[in-house]
N, C-alpha and C positions, 0 to 999 in steps of 0.2 A: 473451582465444582465442576461438572459437568452437568447440567439439568436437562431431565425427558419429561415430557407427559406420558400417561400409560394408562388407558381406561380408568379415568377420573383419580388417579394417583398422579403424586409427583416425585420423582424419583432424581435421585441426586447423588452423585459419588464425588466423596468429599474426603479432599486431604488435610491430616491433622498436625497443623507445623509446631511440631515441639524438637527441643534439645537433642541433640545424637539422631535427627531422623535421618542420615543415610546410612548410619549402621544399623538404626530399628526403625524404617519406616512403618507409616500407620494410617489408614485411612475406611473409610465405612460406603456404604452405601444408604443414605438415609431414605425412610419412606412415607410420604406424608397424606393424607385425606385432604382432597383440594374442597371439598367444600366447610370441612371443621378445621381444617389449619392444621389438624392434630398430627403429630409423627408419631406414626402406625410401628416402626419398627427401623432400629439400626442395625446392619452387617456388617459385621468385620470380615475387611477384605483382604487382611492379608498383606495391605502392603500399599503402596502408595499410588491412587487411580491419576489415571489422565486424561483420557477419554469415553463417553458407553453410548450403544446404538443397541435400538429396539427390530427386531427382524421383523419383516413384511406383516407377518400374520401376528404379531402379538404378546405370540407365544415364549419369545426366547431374547434376553439380554447380554449381550457381550460389554466386557469392560476390559482395557488398558491399562493393567497394572503395572505401572512403571518401574518405581521405586528410583526413583530419577536421580540421574549422581549429582556430587556437588562440584561446580566447576573450579572451586577456590582449595579443594580436598587433594592432596597428594597420596594417591597409592605406593609403597615402600615399592623403590626401585623403577620408579614410574614418574613422568610429568605433571606439573598443574591442572588437574580435572580428566583426566584420563582413565578408562575403563581395563581394568575391571572397577568396581565398586560393589560390594555383595553387599547383603543378597540380593539373589536375581529376581527380574521382576516378570512377570506373565500375563497370558491374556486368561482372563476370566469368564464363567457363563454361569447362567440363573436361570431355571428353567419357573416361569415363569404362572404359569395355567395353573398352579395351585393356589393355596391361602398362603397370604403373605407371611404368613408365622412358620409355614413352610419351605419358604426357600430357603437354598443352599447355593454356597459357592463352590463350582470345578474351576479346575486348574487344568488350563494344557500345558505343558511342560516346550520351553522352547530352545533350552540350554542343550549343547552339543552341535547346534544345526552347523554344516561344514558352510564356509565359507565367509563367514562371520569374523568381524575385527575383534570379538571378546565373546568366543563360542559358552564360556561360563557368564556373562551378562547381555540377555539378551535386549533389554530396556524399551519394549512395547508402548509406541507414543498414541497410535492412532487406529482405530477399528471401522470396520462399516458392514455391514452383512449385505451380501449377496440381494439379488431381485429373488430370487426364490428362495431365500433364508436357509439355504445349507451350507454356507462359506462366509468365513470372515478373512479378510487380509489384514494381520497387526501389520502395522510398519515398524522397523527396529531400526530407528534413525542414525542412532548413534554407531549401531551395527552395519549402516549403508546397505542394509536387506528387507526384505518383503517376505513371511510367511503368507502359505493360505493353510486355513486349517477347517476343520469339523466343530463347532462348538457345542455341537449335540452330543457327540462323542468324544471331545478331548481328544482330538488326532490332529499331527501332521500332514495334511495332504500333501503341500509342494511350499518351495522355500525357493529362493534367486536375488544372486545380488542386483542393488539397483543399479550398478557399472560406475564407473569412472567416466567424465567425458570433457573433453577441452571445445571451451566458445570463445569463437572469436569477436569482436564487435560487441565488448561492452568497456566501459569506464572502470577502470581496476584504482585510480590515484584521488585522493584529496586533495584536489587542490585548485579548489574554485572555478575550474574550467569544466564543462561538461564536454569529455573527451571519447566518445565510443570504438575508441581504435585499439584498448588492451586486450588482452585474452587470457581466462583463466582456466587450468585444470584441476579436475575436482572430482570427488565423489557428488554422487545426488545428492544422498541421505534424506531421503524424504519423511516429509511432516505428515501430510492428511492425506486420506487415500478415499478413491469412490469408486464406484463400476459405472462404466460408461454404457454397457447392456450386459448379457450374462458372462462373458469370457473377460474384453477386455477392462484391467482396471487402469487409472489414473491418478498421479502423485503430484504433489506440490513439494520442489524439491528446495526447502529451504535452507539445509545445511545445519548442520550442531557444530564441532570445534574442528571439524578439519574441512568443511566445504561447502557445499550449496551451491547449485549452476547455473539459479537466479529466473529458471524456469520450471517449466511441470511437463511432465510424460504421462506415455498411455504403454502399459505394456501388454502382453497378452500371459493371464492369468497362468495358463498351462504348461509355461516353457517360459518363463519370464524374459522373453525375446520384445525390443522395442518396436511399437507398433509406428509410435509417432514422437518428436522431442520436440519440444518450443525454441530451442537453442537460444539466438539472444534475442529472437522477436519479441517476445512479452518486454524486455528491457527496452529494447529500439522504440515499441510503441507507447513504452511511458514518457519515454524523453518527446516524442513526437507531439505530446499531448500536454509538455510544462510541467509532468508531476515527477519527474527524474530529483531523487533525495541525492543531494551531490557529499551530503557528509557521511553516507555511506558509502561512497566508492570503492576505499581499500580493505570493505569488510564482504559482504554480501550483498550489496546492492538491491536489487527492488526487495527481496526476502521473501517469496509467496508461501504464505503459509495454510491459508484457509483454500480449503477445496471442496466443491460438491458439486453432483451432477443429479440433473431430477428432467423429466421430460413436462413443456406447458404446449399444448394443443397438438400432441402428437410430435412433437419433433424434443431431441433432448440436448439439453445444454448442459456446458461446465462452465463453473462460475469459482475464476482462481483470484484470491486475494494478498494482493501485497503489501504487505505489513507495516514495511518503510514507505512506498510512494502513495498511502493513503488512499487505494483505489483498488474496484474488485471488477474482472477482467472476465470480457463474457463471450463463449465460444460456442457453435453448433456443432456438434460432436456426431451426428448424422452417421457422418461415415470416420470410424472412429482413426484412418486411417488418415486423414483429410482432413484435421478441426479449421474450421471459417471463422477468422477472429470476428465480432461483430462490434463489440462497442465495450467503453471502459465507464465504471459505475463510480463517483467520487463517493468517499466515506469519512467520516472522520477520521481520527490518529490513530491507526494501530487496528485496521480491520483482522478481527482473527476466526469468528465463527461465522460460519454459511450456512443458514438454514433456509430451501425452497421450500415454500407452501404451495405447490400447483393447483388443490382444491382450492386458490383463494387466489391464483395469480400473482402471489406475491415472493419475494426474496428478501430475509428477514438477514442481518447482517449486526453484528456485533464489534464494538471497537473498545482494546481494552487499554486503551493510555489514560492515563487519569496525572495530570500537574494542575491542581487548583493554583496554585499561585502562579498560574499563566494562561489562567481562565482555558485550561484546557480539561475536561472531562468525560470519563468512560460513555456512552452511548451505546442506545441501540437504533441504527435505520430501517426503514421500512421502503422498500420498491416496487410499485406496479407494471405487471409482465402487459405487453402489447404487443403486436406485431402490426397494428395498423396504425400508432401513436407514430409522428418524429421524433427517431431519436432526440435527446434532449441535453445530454452531455456526449463527449466535450464539445465546446461551442465551434471550438477550432482547432485544426491538428496540421502542425509545420509539414511541408512538402519539401522534396530534395534533401534529407537528413540534416535539416535543422533543428538544432540543437534552442530551446528555450526556456524560459520559467523570470518569476519574479519580476511578471511587467509596471511599470513606474509610467512616465510620461504615455501621454497620446495625445496626438495630432490628427486631424483629417487632410487631405488630401483638396487642396481649394477647386479642383474642378472635376474631379470623378466623386460621382455620390459612393459612399462605400467602401472607397478609399482611406484606409486610417495607416497609421505609423505609431510604433510603437517602441520604447526601449526597456532591455532590461537596469535591472538594479544594480545596486551595491552589493545584493546577494552573490556575485559573480568577481574575479580576477578581473576580468573584462566587459564593457558594455557592447552589447549587438542593438543594432535597430532593425525592425522586422517589420515589415508590409504586410498588412491586414485585409484580408479583401471578406469585408464584413457582412456582403449581401451572400458570396456562396461560403464563409465559414470556413478555409481555408489560409493557413500562413505561411510568408513566405519572408522569410530571413535575408539580411545584407550579414556581411562581414563584421565582426568587434572592429572597434571605434579605436585607434590606437591615441592611447595617452588619455584616453575619458573616463580617467577614474576618480571617483566620488572624494575622498582628501582634496585634488586639484579644483574643485570647485569651479571650473568653467564651460562654456556654451561650446559645442565642436559642430562646427558647419562642415557638410562631406557632398560628395556629389554623387552620382545617382548609383553607382555602384560600393559604394562606402569610403570613399577615400577622404580622407579629412584634408579639406581643403585650408581651415583658418582654424585659430581656436581664441576666446577671448575669455579671460580670466576675469575675475568678479573684483570689485576693488580691492587692495592688497588688506588695507585698513579693517574692510567688512569683515572679508574672506575669514582673516584671523579670532576673530568675535567668532564663528559659527561652531568652532571645537570639531566635533566627528561630523556636524549636520552639513548640509550643502542644500542644493537645488533639489527641488520636488518637480516642478513640470515649466514646460516653456510652450509658448503660443506669438502668434504674430499675427499683425496685420494682413490685408489681402494683398496690398502693395511690398510686402515684402521689407519695409524700409523702418518700422517697428517693434520689438520682442517686449512681451511679459513674463517676466520669470519668477516663479513660485517659489518659495524658502523653506524649506521643513522647520525649523522653530525660529524661536525669538534668539536673537544675539545678546553675548554674553555682556549683560550689564541694561538691557533693556527690556520693558514688558509688553512690546509690541513684536507680532510677526509681520514679514516686510515682503512686499510684490515690488521686483524691480521694474524698472525699464529700463531698456536698452536702446539707443537710437543708432540704428547699422551705418545710416549716413557721416554721421560724427564722429561716433565710439564712446557719448557721451551714456553714462549710467545717470539714473536718478529712481529715490527710494519712496515708496510707500509703507503707511503702516496701520495694520489692522489689530484688534485683541479680539484671538480667539472665544467664543464661547463657550463655556464647559456644559456638556450634556452628561445627562444621566444615564444608566445601562452601558452593555457590550456588546456589538458584533461581530460575530466570526469571518463576514467576509470584508476584507480592509480594502475597503473604497479606493481607489490609487488616481487614473488617468480621467478627464473627462474632454470631449470634442463635439465641434458641430460638424458635420459633413454638408459637403456642395448642394446636398439636397434640405437642407436643414435639418435633418435628424440629429438629436443629440446621442452621443454615445460614453457610456463609461465602462470601465474596467478594475478588476480587483488584482490586487498586488496577492500573491501565493508566498511570499517572502523565501522562494527557494525550494519548500516544502521541508523549513527550518521549525521546529514546534508551529507549526500551522498544518491544515488540512490538505493546501497544497491544490484547493480548487481554484480555477482561473474562471472568473463569469463575464462576459463583455453584452453587454445590455444595450439597444436602442431603447430609449425614456421616449421617442415620441412615435418613429414610426412604427408598421408594422411588424 
């Protein structure tokens, strides 16, 4: 369902979920009185709608009637999910100037456009009115195409291919390692579209069944030429901010889906939502040929709908993922725009191409205030030690620790460059009773002679969780037990590491679980200092 508000009315483009919907897709435009909540009219759209927009002057509505393909249906002589799957979709337009009872659906036919992959099955995905309300550019995602239409006269003004591109410097293997050294060659297959100003249009290149290029592009709407393309920059920034979804590496990566453009305080901004990394990237697009990345906004799982509200200095984001059994719910988030306030997120960004996520242990340099050390946990194949400048909010990483895998349940001593000096395993009998669980955190006395180690869970046959003490000089282990106190409720932020630095400030860090059924947000808090 795609809802909008219009002059005291609620308008929603709704798909009817019925059997055989591929062969006979149906949908309607439902119009409600917002005061009484009364349904005033249900207008048959003649197909399955995907998105809706209203012109800036409020006089016209445009609807992408996609008649979405069935990914599990196999057309005769073709592969599963392939096109064409008729009936063909179309962009619809409605003149809103009269009474609701007089509104009529008008179609603009897009079949037969040259350059489409399936010319008789356009599958329009997304629509957006131009600033002057005279044009609408439906994205034809499965056809890797963009059309420019006159919604009032139902004419095709222009159309062009979104193109195929090679993107280097991306992670293409689902192997538990964040390794952005791969390459893809794929059609852009744009989803959302927005007007940067009166001529350039921007697309989020999510991809359908053939590709997607993990970024976004600005085109000249007059000739279809590329004004600017993100290349690998969106994915690289996601990795630097700790939001990389490793489980999607072999598919469409960060999968940008939602996109919106709006002016705040006289400057134009583009907002690009990453469906899999759970962030919204923000860019200054005052110069369409040279967008400037500003920041990333953390969201809940699966940000899709993006609605800038410049009159209230707000951005509203809807997230679609709903997994109640895992405490993940579809949500709506709001963000406040301010050019004066300090950027609240991300709280730190890796430098020098360091990849990170799923922070666990946290400890402090005994001599340098604000200098912290953390380590990635078992969300990845190898563990990495990361140096964090908590004062400057910059992360600097060390190489992966050789052999420091969670199942081995051991402490690993390294030198300043990350080379392994010594491995200290837990007592064999105790380690065997921990099963898949292991060490959660480690800290030590200032003289380095004694280490204290926190265990994740109770060992088999025990009703206490243990803290271990390791004497570095003698090599002896001893254990203490405590019974965790159960609490009611649930928190989305998973507190993982805690330490006190040389200045006496208390720092805590959350674990984003490698963006696996988690929102991916990492929070570093100083609970004592400014």
